[in-house]
C-alpha positions in Angstrom: -0.4 0.0 -0.2 1.0 3.3 -1.1 1.3 5.4 2.0 1.7 8.4 0.3 -1.2 8.2 -1.5 -4.0 10.0 -0.8 -7.2 7.4 1.0 -9.6 7.1 -2.2 -12.4 8.9 -0.5 -9.9 11.9 -0.9 -8.8 11.3 -4.5 -12.5 10.9 -5.6 -13.5 13.8 -3.6 -10.5 15.6 -5.1 -12.2 15.0 -8.3 -15.5 15.6 -7.3 -14.4 19.2 -6.5 -12.2 20.2 -9.3 -14.6 22.4 -11.2 -13.9 24.8 -8.0 -10.3 24.8 -9.7 -11.6 25.3 -13.5 -13.4 28.2 -11.8 -11.3 30.2 -9.9 -8.6 29.7 -13.4 -11.1 31.1 -14.4 -11.5 34.2 -13.3 -7.9 34.3 -13.6 -7.1 34.1 -16.6 -10.0 37.0 -16.9 -7.7 39.1 -14.9 -4.4 38.8 -16.3 -2.8 38.0 -13.3 -0.5 35.3 -14.9 0.9 38.5 -17.4 0.9 40.8 -14.4 3.2 39.0 -12.9 5.1 38.2 -15.8 8.1 40.2 -14.3 8.3 39.2 -10.8 6.5 38.9 -7.7 3.7 41.6 -6.6 1.5 41.8 -3.5 -2.4 41.2 -3.6 -3.1 44.3 -2.2 -0.5 45.5 -5.7 -2.8 43.6 -8.2 -6.0 44.2 -6.6 -5.3 48.0 -7.8 -4.2 46.8 -11.0 -7.7 44.4 -11.9 -10.2 46.7 -9.8 -10.9 43.5 -7.7 -11.6 43.3 -3.6 -7.9 42.9 -1.8 -8.9 40.0 0.3 -10.9 38.5 -1.7 -8.7 38.1 -4.4 -6.0 37.3 -1.3 -8.4 34.4 -1.3 -8.6 33.5 -4.8 -4.2 33.9 -5.2 -3.7 32.0 -2.0 -6.5 28.7 -3.3 -4.4 28.6 -6.5 -1.8 28.6 -5.1 -2.7 25.6 -2.5 -2.6 23.9 -6.1 0.8 25.6 -7.4 -0.5 27.7 -10.4 1.3 30.8 -8.5 3.5 30.1 -5.6 2.6 32.7 -2.6 5.7 34.0 0.5 6.0 35.8 4.1 4.3 38.8 2.7 1.3 37.6 0.9 3.5 38.3 -2.6 2.5 35.4 -5.7 5.1 34.8 -8.2 4.1 32.7 -11.4 4.9 29.2 -11.2 5.7 26.7 -14.2 2.0 25.9 -13.9 0.7 29.2 -14.1 3.1 30.7 -16.5 1.5 28.8 -19.1 -1.5 31.5 -18.3 0.4 34.4 -19.5 -0.7 35.6 -22.9 3.1 34.8 -24.2 3.7 31.6 -23.0 5.3 29.0 -26.1 2.3 26.9 -25.1 -0.8 29.0 -23.6 -4.0 28.0 -21.6 -5.0 30.9 -20.5 -7.4 31.5 -24.0 -8.9 27.6 -22.6 -9.7 29.0 -19.5 -11.5 32.1 -19.3 -13.6 30.0 -22.7 -14.6 26.7 -20.4 -15.3 29.3 -17.3 -18.5 31.4 -19.7 -21.3 30.5 -17.9 -23.2 29.0 -21.3 -20.3 26.6 -21.8 -21.0 25.8 -17.5 -25.0 25.3 -18.5 -24.1 23.3 -21.1 -21.9 21.0 -18.9 -24.7 21.0 -16.4 -27.1 18.8 -18.3 -25.0 15.9 -19.2 -27.3 13.6 -17.1 -29.4 14.7 -19.8 -27.4 13.6 -23.6 -26.3 10.8 -21.2 -30.0 9.4 -20.4 -31.7 10.7 -24.1 -28.3 10.7 -26.9 -29.2 14.4 -27.4 -26.8 17.7 -27.7 -27.3 19.1 -23.6 -26.0 22.3 -25.3 -29.1 22.2 -28.0 -31.5 21.4 -24.9 -29.8 24.6 -23.2 -30.1 27.5 -25.2 -32.3 26.0 -28.2 -29.9 25.8 -30.6 -26.3 24.7 -31.5 -23.7 25.9 -30.0 -22.0 27.4 -33.5 -24.9 29.8 -34.1 -25.1 30.8 -30.6 -21.6 31.7 -30.4 -21.9 33.2 -34.0 -25.1 35.8 -31.7 -23.0 36.3 -29.1 -19.8 38.2 -30.9 -17.7 38.7 -27.8 -18.0 35.0 -26.8 -17.8 34.4 -30.4 -14.2 36.6 -29.6 -13.2 34.1 -26.4 -13.7 30.7 -28.4 -11.7 32.2 -31.0 -8.5 33.1 -28.8 -9.0 29.6 -27.0 -9.0 27.3 -30.1 -6.0 29.9 -31.4 -4.1 29.0 -27.7 -4.8 25.9 -29.0 -3.3 25.6 -32.1 -0.2 26.8 -30.8 0.3 24.5 -28.3 -0.7 21.5 -30.9 1.3 23.2 -33.7 5.0 22.7 -32.1 4.2 18.7 -32.1 2.6 18.2 -35.2 5.1 19.5 -36.3 7.8 17.1 -35.1 5.6 14.4 -35.5 5.1 14.6 -39.3 6.8 15.8 -41.7 4.6 17.9 -44.2 7.9 18.8 -47.1 7.0 16.9 -48.9 3.5 19.2 -50.4 3.9 21.8 -52.1 0.7 22.9 -51.9 -1.6 22.3 -48.4 -5.5 23.2 -48.5 -6.5 24.2 -44.3 -9.9 23.3 -44.6 -11.9 25.3 -41.3 -8.5 26.3 -40.4 -9.2 29.2 -38.6 -7.4 32.5 -38.6 -4.5 30.4 -39.7 -2.4 30.2 -36.9 -1.9 26.2 -37.4 -1.1 26.6 -41.0 1.1 29.4 -40.1 3.3 27.8 -38.1 3.9 24.6 -41.1 4.6 27.4 -43.9 7.1 29.0 -42.1 8.8 25.6 -41.3 8.3 24.8 -44.5 9.8 28.2 -46.7 9.1 26.3 -50.3 5.6 25.6 -49.6 2.9 27.5 -50.7 -0.2 26.8 -48.8 -4.8 27.7 -49.3 -6.4 28.7 -45.9 -10.5 27.5 -46.1 -13.4 28.7 -43.5 -16.5 30.3 -43.0 -15.5 34.3 -44.5 -16.2 35.9 -40.4 -13.7 33.8 -39.9 -10.9 33.7 -42.1 -11.4 37.9 -42.2 -9.0 37.5 -39.3 -6.6 35.6 -40.4 -4.0 38.9 -42.0 -2.8 40.0 -39.3 -2.1 36.4 -38.3 0.0 35.0 -41.3 1.2 38.5 -41.7 2.7 38.5 -37.8 4.7 34.8 -39.3 5.6 36.0 -42.7 3.9 33.8 -44.6 0.7 35.7 -46.1 2.9 36.3 -49.8 2.1 32.2 -50.1 -1.4 31.7 -47.8 -4.7 32.2 -50.7 -7.7 33.2 -47.8 -10.9 31.6 -49.3 -14.3 32.2 -47.5 -17.1 29.6 -47.8 -18.4 26.3 -46.2 -17.1 22.7 -46.0 -19.9 21.3 -46.2 -20.7 22.6 -50.2 -17.5 23.3 -51.9 -13.9 23.8 -51.4 -10.8 25.2 -53.1 -8.9 22.2 -55.4 -5.6 21.5 -56.5 -3.5 21.1 -53.2 -1.4 18.2 -52.5 -2.8 17.9 -49.5 -6.3 18.9 -47.0 -5.8 18.8 -43.6 -9.1 18.8 -41.3 -7.3 19.5 -37.7 -9.9 19.6 -34.9 -12.7 19.6 -37.2 -14.3 16.4 -37.5 -15.1 15.7 -33.8 -17.2 18.2 -33.3 -19.7 16.0 -35.9 -21.2 13.0 -35.8 -20.7 10.3 -38.2 -23.6 12.1 -41.4 -21.9 15.1 -41.6 -18.2 14.6 -40.8 -19.2 12.0 -44.2 -20.3 15.2 -45.8 -17.2 16.7 -45.0 -15.0 14.4 -46.2 -17.2 13.5 -49.6 -16.8 16.9 -50.0 -13.2 17.3 -49.7 -13.0 13.8 -52.2 -14.9 15.6 -54.4 -12.4 18.9 -54.6 -9.1 16.0 -54.5 -7.5 14.4 -57.8 -7.0 10.9 -57.1 -3.8 9.9 -55.1 -3.9 13.5 -53.2 -3.4 13.1 -49.6 -5.8 13.4 -46.8 -4.3 15.0 -43.3 -6.8 14.5 -40.5 -5.2 16.0 -36.8 -7.5 14.8 -33.8 -7.4 13.0 -30.9 -6.7 9.3 -31.4 -9.3 8.0 -28.6 -7.1 5.3 -26.7 -7.4 1.8 -25.3 -9.4 1.0 -22.4 -8.9 2.3 -18.9 -6.7 5.2 -20.1 -6.4 8.8 -21.7 -8.6 10.4 -20.0 -8.3 13.6 -21.8 -9.6 12.1 -24.9 -12.6 10.3 -22.8 -13.5 14.0 -21.6 -12.8 15.4 -24.6 -15.3 13.2 -26.0 -17.4 14.4 -23.7 -16.8 18.0 -24.1 -17.2 16.8 -28.1 -21.2 15.4 -27.1 -22.1 18.4 -24.3 -20.6 20.8 -27.6 -21.1 20.7 -30.8 -23.0 17.2 -30.4 -19.4 15.2 -32.1 -17.0 12.7 -30.7 -13.6 11.6 -30.7 -12.8 8.2 -32.9 -10.3 5.6 -32.5 -8.1 4.4 -35.7 -10.9 1.8 -36.4 -13.6 4.1 -36.3 -11.3 6.8 -38.2 -10.6 4.5 -40.8 -15.0 3.3 -41.4 -15.2 7.0 -41.5 -12.1 7.8 -44.5 -13.0 4.2 -46.3 -16.6 5.6 -47.2 -15.9 8.8 -48.7 -13.4 7.8 -50.5 -10.1 7.1 -49.2 -7.4 4.7 -48.8 -6.9 4.8 -44.5 -3.1 4.8 -44.3 -2.2 4.9 -40.8 -2.0 7.3 -36.9 1.2 9.2 -36.6 0.6 10.3 -32.6 2.3 12.5 -31.2 4.1 13.9 -27.9 0.4 15.7 -26.8 -2.1 13.1 -27.4 -3.0 14.3 -31.0 -2.2 13.0 -34.5 -2.3 13.0 -37.9 -4.5 10.1 -38.9 -3.8 10.3 -43.1 -5.5 9.7 -46.3 -5.0 8.2 -49.8 -7.6 9.8 -52.4 -8.6 6.9 -54.4 
């Protein structure tokens, strides 16, 4: 018996109370506390002035997060960043702050509160609570859409380095990023491969924000930006087409429709690259399995096994080649148009 391990009841209680840490991190991210501590320790009173917060209450938040290793408190109520806390900084190499803001939004929590409804009925929790799907909801609330976009950009920055280290894109002359958002991932690929050209494709209101991202990466002159819907038609002429964090947002029928749209645009032998989580074996990979629940609650999608992706690929006119894992649990499912 491991005498250092918590009692089972204590360990389970910590899991049950995990929402408290989530919301505390959300508040810290909204207030920008990590950026304010970037240059060194500050007292809770100093941080309260800058963030227009109640001094004693802010101290209670900071000390709670110090208790789980996000900050470090000294004897004078000064707080410093730890390695964990530094990931909340807006300029962190692997930023988490945008995700912390998004998952603490009340509309997102309200959907998770209906998980029981989804489990008992198989229906989408978000639509049950809000009456519309998550994409339409955010399109009607620009401030929430901006928060979501920041979270996705942060995750893309975190993922890009891992995928680029795991998968060799150098054999492709032109890469089409389908549903590529504001271009953060495609920009990283093009920056690493200066001989490559890219096409960024997403809804018009999404790609309208791509200019600064592509310019900052120095790749705007090698990237065409196209607006549209991947349920209708996508640009032709690519050597490879990539779908990053797209298919897990959808159940099988719309996934098949997206893949068939891609297939119509692709010549025989063109590569299809689907960047998603691998669901993992039983009793393993909790991140992937809870992401699967998040897909159920939010967009009404799912994470999948390689066999499930292979079946979708085959049904849409692709030969499944295999899966290339990365260091962060997400990898590249590859197919070839046949």
